[in-house]
C-alpha positions in Angstrom: 8.3 -2.5 6.9 5.1 -1.4 8.4 2.3 -2.6 6.1 -0.8 -0.6 5.2 -3.5 -1.3 2.7 -1.8 1.3 0.5 1.6 -0.5 0.7 0.1 -3.8 -0.1 -1.7 -2.3 -3.2 1.6 -0.8 -4.3 3.4 -4.1 -3.9 0.5 -5.9 -5.8 0.7 -3.4 -8.6 4.5 -3.7 -9.0 4.5 -7.6 -8.5 1.4 -8.4 -10.6 1.3 -5.7 -13.3 -1.0 -7.9 -15.6 -3.4 -9.0 -12.8 -7.1 -8.5 -13.2 -10.1 -7.9 -11.0 -11.5 -11.3 -11.9 -8.2 -13.0 -11.1 -8.2 -11.3 -7.7 -11.8 -12.3 -6.9 -11.0 -15.9 -7.8 -7.8 -15.6 -5.5 -10.0 -14.4 -2.7 -12.4 -17.3 -3.2 -9.3 -19.7 -3.0 -8.2 -18.1 0.2 -11.7 -18.3 1.7 -12.0 -21.9 0.9 -8.6 -22.5 2.6 -9.9 -20.6 5.6 -13.1 -22.6 5.7 -11.1 -25.8 5.9 -8.3 -24.8 8.3 -8.7 -26.0 11.8 -11.0 -23.5 13.6 -9.2 -20.8 15.7 -5.8 -22.1 14.7 -2.6 -20.3 13.6 -3.4 -21.7 10.3 -6.9 -20.1 10.2 -5.4 -16.8 11.3 -2.8 -17.1 8.4 -5.7 -17.7 6.0 -7.4 -14.6 7.3 -4.3 -12.6 6.7 -4.2 -13.9 3.1 -7.8 -13.0 2.6 -6.9 -9.5 3.9 -3.9 -9.2 1.5 -6.1 -10.3 -1.4 -8.7 -7.7 -0.4 -6.0 -5.0 -0.9 -5.4 -6.6 -4.3 -9.1 -6.2 -5.2 -9.0 -2.6 -4.0 -6.4 -1.8 -6.5 -9.0 -2.3 -9.2 -12.3 -1.4 -7.4 -11.9 0.2 -4.0 -15.5 -0.6 -3.1 -15.3 -4.3 -3.9 -12.1 -4.4 -2.1 -13.7 -3.0 1.0 -16.5 -5.5 0.5 -14.1 -8.3 0.5 -12.3 -6.9 3.5 -15.7 -6.8 5.3 -16.4 -10.4 4.3 -13.0 -11.3 5.7 -13.6 -9.6 9.0 -17.0 -11.4 9.3 -14.9 -14.6 9.5 -12.7 -13.1 12.1 -13.3 -14.5 15.6 -12.4 -11.5 18.0 -12.9 -13.9 20.9 -9.8 -15.7 19.8 -7.7 -13.0 18.2 -7.3 -9.3 18.4 -7.2 -7.0 15.3 -3.6 -6.4 16.3 -2.9 -10.1 15.9 -4.6 -10.2 12.6 -2.5 -7.2 11.4 0.7 -8.8 12.7 -0.2 -12.0 10.7 -0.7 -9.8 7.6 2.7 -8.2 8.2 4.5 -11.6 8.6 2.8 -12.9 5.5 3.7 -9.8 3.5 7.3 -10.2 4.6 7.3 -13.7 3.1 5.3 -12.6 0.0 7.8 -9.8 -0.8 10.5 -12.5 -1.1 8.6 -15.0 -3.1 8.7 -15.9 -6.8 5.1 -15.7 -8.3 3.6 -17.4 -11.3 0.4 -16.7 -12.9 -2.1 -19.7 -13.3 -4.7 -20.3 -16.0 -7.5 -18.8 -14.1 -5.7 -15.5 -13.6 -4.6 -16.0 -10.0 -1.0 -16.1 -8.9 0.7 -18.8 -6.7 4.2 -18.8 -5.2 6.8 -21.3 -6.0 7.9 -23.6 -3.2 10.9 -22.3 -1.2 9.3 -19.8 1.2 6.4 -21.6 2.7 3.7 -20.4 5.1 
C-alpha cells in the first residue's frame, strides 16, 4: 500500500478509536526519546524518525496544526546529509506495513504499544 498522511490518519482512527491528543503527544515524546538515544545516522535512528512521522499523523487526527508542528519537529531531527526524504518515507511505509499487522494495547498514560511478535 502506498502510504500518505491521510492513509495513516485513517488507520490510526480505525486502530485506536479511543486514542486522545494527549496520548499521541506522549507517544511522540516517547519516540523522540528513542531517536535521541539511537546510534546517530543509523538504520535504528531512521526507524525512530519514521515512528515520529507516523505519530505526527496520529496527532494530526485531532489537531492538524499540532500534527504539522510535530512533523516539523521530526524533520528538524532529520539529517539530509545522511538520508533522502525518499528514504525516510520508505522507512515510514515499511514501518506502517508492520504496524498494520500488529496487535496494540493501550497503556496507562494513553499511549499504545504493540505486543511482541512483529518486531522493528
